[in-house]
N, C-alpha and C positions, 0 to 999 in steps of 0.2 A: 595687759592687766588680767584679761580673762584667763590666760594660760596659767596664772598663778593659782587659780581655783580648780582647774581641771587636772587633777592628779589621779594616780591609780587608786588611791585610797577612797576617793569619793565617786569615781566613775564606776568602780566595781559594784558597790551596792545599788547604784542607780540602774545599772544594766541588769543586775539580777532581779530588781524590782519590776522592770519593764518586761523581762522574759517571763516572770511569774504571772504578771497580769495577762499576757498573751496566752500563756499556758492555761490559765483558768478560763479565759474567754473561749478558747478552743474546746475545752471540755464540756461547755454548755451549748456550743453552737450546733444547730440542727440543719440538716440538708433540706433541699427543696422538695416539695410534694411527698414528703414522708407521711405515712399514716399518723393520725393524731396520737398524743400521749403526754404524760406529765413532763415538764421542762427539767426538773431536777436541780441538784446543787452542783457547784463546781467540784470536779474530781469524783465526788461520790455519786453524782447523777441521781437516779431514781431509787437509790437504796432505801430511802425512808418509806417507800411504798410497800416494802415487805414487812408488814407488821404482825401478821398472823402466824400461828404455829405451823400451819400448812400453806405452802405457796399457792395451792389451788384456790384458797379463799381470797388471797390478794388478787390473783388473776381474774377471778369472777367479779370482784368489786370494780376493778379497772375496766372490765368489759362493759359493765353497766354505764360507765362514764364515757368511754371512748369508742365503743363499738366492737365488732367481731375481729377486726385487725387493728392493732395499735402498736406503737413503738415505745421502747424504754431505753434509757441510756444509763450505763454505769461506766465510770471512767471516760475513755474516749470512744467507747463502743456502743453503737446502736444495735439493739436486737428487737425482733418483731414477733409478737405473740398472735397466733391464729386460733380463733375460737369458733365452735359451732360446726355442725355437719356440712353446711353449704360452703363456708369459707375454706374449711379443710379440704373438701372435695375440689373446689375451684383451683386452689393453689397447689396442693400436694399431689393430687391425682391428675387433673387436667393440664397442669404445667409442670409435670414431673421432670421433664428434661432440664429445667432450670433449677428445680428445688430439691434435687436428690444428692447433692454433695454433703460433706461434713464441714463444719467450720474449722478454721485453721488452729484454734486452741486445742483441738483434740489431738494434734500432732505432738503435744507435749509428752504424752505417754506412749503413743503408738507409732510416732514418726510417719504417720500416713500409711502404715502397713496394716495387714489383717483385712478384715471385712467391715467391722463395725465402725472403725475410724478412717477408712479409706474413701477416696473420691475418684471420680472420673473413670478412665479406662481400667485402672487397677481394680477398682471396686467391681466394675461390671464383669471383668474377667474372673475374678476370684469368687464372686457370688455365683456365677454360672457354673464354675467348676465345683463349688460346694454343693449346689443343688443336684447336679448330675451324680456326684459321688455319694451323697446321702441317699438318693433314690436307689443306687446300686447296692447299698447296704440295708435297704428295706424301709427307710424313713418315708412315711406316707403310705406304706403298704401293710397288709395284715401280717406279713411274715415277721415283722419286728415285735409283734405282740408277745411272743414267747420270751424274748429277752426282758421286756418290761414286766411281765408277770413273774419272772424269776425274782426281780427286785421287790415286787409287791409282796410276794409270799415271804421273802426274807424279812421284810419290815413287819409283817403281821406276826411272825415268830418272835422277833425282837420285842414287840409290844406285849406279847403273851408273857414274857419273862417277868414283867412287873406285877403280874398276878393281881391286878386291880388296884395297886398302889399308885399314888400320884407320880407323874413324871413329866419332864419337858421333852417334847418330841423334836426339837429343832435340829440337833445333830443327826438323829436317826433319819429324818426326812432328807436332809442335805446329802448324806452319804448314799441313800437309796436312789435318789434322783440323779445325782452326779454319776453313779455307776452306769447308768444307761448311756449317757453321752460318752463316758470312758470306754464302754464296750464298742462303740462306733468309731471313736477317734483313736484309742490306744489298743483296742482288741483285748481288753482285760477289765476285770472288776476288782474291787478292794473289799476286804472284810470290814465289818462294822467295828472290830476291835483293833484295826490298824491305826496305831498312834499317829503316824505321820500324816495319813490321809485325814484323820479327824482334825489335826492341826490345820491342814490346808483348807478344810471347810470353814473353820473359824476365821482364817485369813480372808477368805472370799466374803463372808458375811460382814466382817469389819470393814473391808474395802468398800463394799457397796453402801454401807450405812454412813460412812464418813464423808463421801464426796459430795460436793455441791457443784453440779455442772454449770449452773447459771453464773455463779460467782467466778468459777474457773475461767469462763469465757469472757465475762464482762470486765473483770478487774485483774487482768493478767499481771499488773504491776504488784499486786498484793503478795504474789508468791515470792517476790524478792525481799520482802520485809521479814524481820524476825517473827517467829510464830508460824502458824499454819492456818490462815484464815479460810482457805478454800478446801483444805484437805488434800491438796495435790502432793505435798511433800510426804505425808504419811502414805498416800496411795502408791507413790513411787517405791517406797521401802517395802510395802506389803507385796507389790507386784513382783519385786525382785525374787522373793521367796517362791512364788508360784512359777516364775520363769525358770528358775533353777530346776524345779521338779519336771517341768515340761521339756526342758532341754535334755534331761536324762532320758525321757521317753524317746525323743528323736534320735539320740545317739544309739540307744539300744536297738531301735528299729533299723538304723542304717547298718549296724554291725550284722544283723540277721536278715537283711533284706533279700528277698528272692522274687524277681519280677514275674515268675510263673505262679506265685501264690500271694495274692494281694489280700492281706488280713484285715485292713482297717483304713481309716482316712489317711493316716501318716504314710502308709505304704503306697496308697493311691497317689499322694502328692509326690513322693520320691520317684515313682514311675514316671509321672508327668515331667518332673524335673529332669530326668534323664533324656527325655525326648525333646526338650527345649534347648535352644542355643544358650551358650554360657552368658550371653549378654542380656538375656531375658530376666530382668529383676523381679518379674511377677511371681517367679517360682524359686526364689532364694530361700535359704535356711531361715533368715530373719522373718520373711513373709510367712513361712510355715509356723514358726513359733508364735507370732502374733495372732495368726488365724486360730490355732488351737487354744490359745489363751481366751479369745473371744468365745469359742464354743464352751470352754470349761467354766467361764464365769456365767454366761447367759444360760447355759444348759443346766446349771445348778440352782441359781438364786431365784429366778422368776417362778418356776414351777413349784419349788419347795415353799416359797412364800405364799403363793396362792393356796396351797394345801393347808398351810397353817391358819390362814384366814378362814378357810372353809370349816376347819375343825372348830374354830372359835364360834362361827355363826351357828353351827349345829349344836354346840353345847348351850348356847344362849337362846336357841329356838328349838327346844326338845320336841315340839309338835311337828316341826319340819323333819327332824331326824326320824321320828316314828313313822311318818308318812313315807319317807324314803325306804325304810326297812320293809314295810308292807309291800311296796311296789317291787322291791328286789325279790322278795319271796315269790310273788306271783309271776314276775317277768322272767325269772330264770327257769321256771318250771322244774323239771327233774334234775337239771344240772346244778352242781354245787360250786362250780367255778365261774367267776365273772369273765366275760369275753366281749369283745367288740361286736360279736354276732348278735348279742342281745341288746345292743344300744337302742334300737328302735322300739324295743319293748319297755324302755325305762324313760319315758318323756319327763316325768317329774324329777328324776335324778339329773337329767340333762339340764332342766330348768334351774335346779339348785346350783349346779356347777357354773352355769352361765351367770346367774345372779351373784354368785361369789366373785366371779371375774369382774363384774360391773361395780359392785360395792367396794371390793378390796382395792380396785383401781391402782394396781401396784406400780404402774409406770405412768403417773398422771400427766407428765409433760414429755413422755417418750425420750428419745435421744435427739439433741438439737440437729437441725438440718442446716445446710449452707446453700447459698445461691451462686451458680456459676455465671450468671449474667443478670441484668436488670429484669425485674418482674413487675408488671403493672396489674393493679386490681382496683376497680371502682375509682379510677382516676389517681390513685396513689402509686408511688414507686417504692419497691423494695430493692435497694441497689445490689449490684454484683458484690459478692464477698460478704454478704450479711449473714448473721446468725438468726435462724428462725426457730421459734419454740412452738411445738404442736401441743396445744393445751387440750389433751384428750379428756380431761376432767369436765370440760365444758359440754361434752356430749354425754358421757355416761352418768353425769349428775344433773342433767338438764331436766327440770321438773315438767317441761312440756312433753318430753319424750318418755320420761319415767316419773309419774306422779309420786310424791313423797319419796324422793330419791335416796334419802338417808335411812330408809327402812328396808330391812331384808325381806323381800317379797318374791319368792320364786315364781308365783303364779303369773307374774307379769310376762313371762316367756311361754305361757301356754294359751291356746285359744279356748273358746267356750266348750269345746269337746275334749279338752285335756291333751291336745296334740302339741308337741314342741314346735315353736314358731321361730326359733333361731335368734341370732344376734345381729340383725341387719342394721340396727340403729346405733351401734357403738363399735369401737375399734380396740379391743383389748390387746391386739397384737400389732397396733399401729396401722398405717395405711400407705398406699402409694408404692413406689418401687423399693422403699426401705422396709416394707412389712417384714415381720419376724421370719427368718429362715426356718425356724423350728416350730411353726404354728401347728402343723399336723401332728408332730411328735408330742408337743405339749398337750394338745387336746386328748390324745390317746392316754398319756400319762395321768392327766387329771381324772379322766373317766375311770380307769382301772384302779388307781390308788384309792380314790374317794369312795367309789361304790363298794370295793372289796372291804375297806375299813368299816363301813356301816354294816355290811353283811356279817363281818366277824365280831364286831364290838358295839356295845352301847357306850357312847362317849358322854362322860359325866364330869361336872366340875370337881375341883380338888376337894372342896367341902360341900357336903350335901346342901342344896338350896342356896348356895352362894356362887353365882356365876363369876367367871374370871373377869378381872378388871384389866383391860389393856389400854395402852396409849399408842399413838402412831409415832413411829420413828421414820423420818424421811431422809433418804440419801439419794442414791441413784434409783432405788426402788422404795416403795412405801410399805413398811413392815409393821407387824404388830409386835409390841414388846413381848418378852418371854412370859409364858404362863404355863401353869401346871394343870393337868387334868387326869382323870381316871378312865381307863379302857377296860370295861367289864365284858369278858368273853360271853358271847351269846350261847344258849344251850343248843 
């Protein structure tokens, strides 16, 4: 009798229902000894916790509720947020062996190649090679200053062409900064009126503004649905255009390669490639392409965005700009050209740049880390293969470290005698073994570009007495919206 009722037509929906219930239960199930955190909804997990315009505000709110290390779930993925100087140091620095991988979701675009998205032995080998090669081309040394100043001077000349009329500096800055990394990687620079290069700068900016790394990681299944919830699909299309350009550079270098004359990073890589066995995939053409893509993206966006934020702060705080200019006049003495030689004579300028790095906070959660084995902290376990978010905002916006953190106040980086006291209490270039490869280059660029700009021009709002209104656009980096300003040449 029972068999009469057990047919395919009624077993199928029952089976699907049971599978769905199991599926939903698994999506809310939490492992043992995980750091505390909100339980979340089936499938969607903790997505309702992201309520604010900026993720940093949501992370700060959750920190007050759950502590310095907490867990969140989106879909079937747990990820772990680390807050505060001590927890970041305990986990990212002191347990660096376990915490220096990248999460598997980053393979979507990079396939585990390059440096930024690589893990394990490949990452260690390629990072070591990049550091050695960069040093050989002057990164971290004074000899690179001439190349940087060439781009600084070109930018100042481009700004002069506006003759005090309002303009948006976004593309000019991107091209100038990108030319520095291009000279190291490609052995050449591009003119400001090069249409293709201008277009590529737009592509990079769009790419960095559209991506949401947290959603990419936590909700991988979203990328298979119609639409582009995480920005991955658009990113893949955008990156294809940049890859075509970079592949052309590699092909041209291979055709003109001379191992007796190493012109740039690509040549250095090709030389190393020749010396390696054919089975060593660490020095493949795909690896080279992905690595220089990392340099091209990172070497353009982060520094140019910080400079744009600094211009905004100087326009909205004219008293700071005036004080910088007075120090520059005194600090340079009889010299008319800004140089790293004079850096120690310009402590207030240093403080302004450092405060801009802090308040601009352009990489508030850095790039996610991954764990290569279980990590314990205060009795909690962060399992192997987890995704870890470094909430750098929790340090640079900490009111205990920086009273009134939302106020632009360069004096916080000066002692009572006006000496620069550095940036020991926050990590603008991240921390641990994944600290930014280009930190020394970025610091040189920021100093030379910003100090020279204030030396040459008075930076004013588009309309007299009306400061620019910007809002924050958050993607991979935290950007100011476009704004116009006037650059009045100083006498």
